[in-house]
C-alpha positions in Angstrom: 80.2 201.5 126.3 79.2 201.0 122.7 82.8 201.1 121.6 83.6 198.3 124.1 80.6 196.3 122.9 81.7 196.7 119.3 85.2 195.5 120.2 83.9 192.4 122.0 81.5 191.6 119.2 84.2 191.9 116.5 86.5 189.7 118.6 83.9 187.0 119.1 83.1 187.2 115.4 86.7 186.7 114.5 87.1 183.8 116.8 83.9 182.1 115.4 85.1 182.7 111.8 88.4 181.0 112.4 86.7 178.0 114.0 84.3 177.5 111.1 87.0 176.6 108.5 86.7 173.1 107.3 89.8 171.0 107.8 91.9 170.1 104.8 91.6 166.3 104.2 94.9 164.5 104.3 95.8 161.2 102.6 96.4 158.4 105.1 100.1 157.8 105.8 101.1 154.1 105.6 102.9 152.9 108.7 106.6 152.8 108.5 108.2 149.4 108.2 109.9 148.6 111.4 113.1 146.5 111.4 113.1 143.2 113.2 114.2 143.5 116.9 117.8 142.6 117.6 118.7 139.8 120.0 119.3 142.3 122.7 121.2 145.4 123.5 124.8 145.3 122.2 127.5 145.2 124.8 129.8 148.2 124.8 133.2 147.6 123.2 135.1 149.0 126.2 134.6 150.5 129.6 131.7 152.8 130.0 132.0 156.3 131.6 128.9 158.4 132.4 128.9 162.0 133.3 126.5 163.7 135.8 126.4 167.5 136.1 124.7 168.9 139.2 124.1 172.6 139.9 125.6 172.4 143.4 126.8 169.9 146.0 126.1 172.2 148.8 122.4 171.2 148.9 121.7 167.9 150.7 119.2 166.9 147.9 121.9 166.9 145.3 124.4 165.1 147.5 121.8 162.3 148.0 121.2 162.3 144.2 125.0 162.0 143.6 125.2 159.1 146.1 122.3 157.3 144.5 123.7 157.7 141.0 127.1 156.5 142.3 125.5 153.4 143.8 123.6 152.6 140.6 126.8 153.1 138.5 128.7 150.8 140.8 126.0 148.2 140.5 126.0 148.5 136.7 129.8 148.3 136.6 130.3 151.8 135.0 132.4 154.7 135.9 130.6 157.8 137.0 132.1 161.3 136.8 130.2 163.9 138.9 130.8 167.7 138.5 129.1 170.7 139.9 128.9 174.3 139.0 
């Protein structure tokens, strides 16, 4: 019992000792200069193709995910390539 009490006491002492260390002051970092925002997102130079990798198309969840991604890709005017493992 006394060995267990000694171990617990030393553990608590070690935890308290590590929490009592004063933090090292750091100099304030000036904010980085941010560039002026562009007019808007640049249009791609050519056709856009996106890839979607799914673990399986045997699960109805992933089939619905593929169908939703395809509908969004069609609405955005991009080509979607879907592959599964």
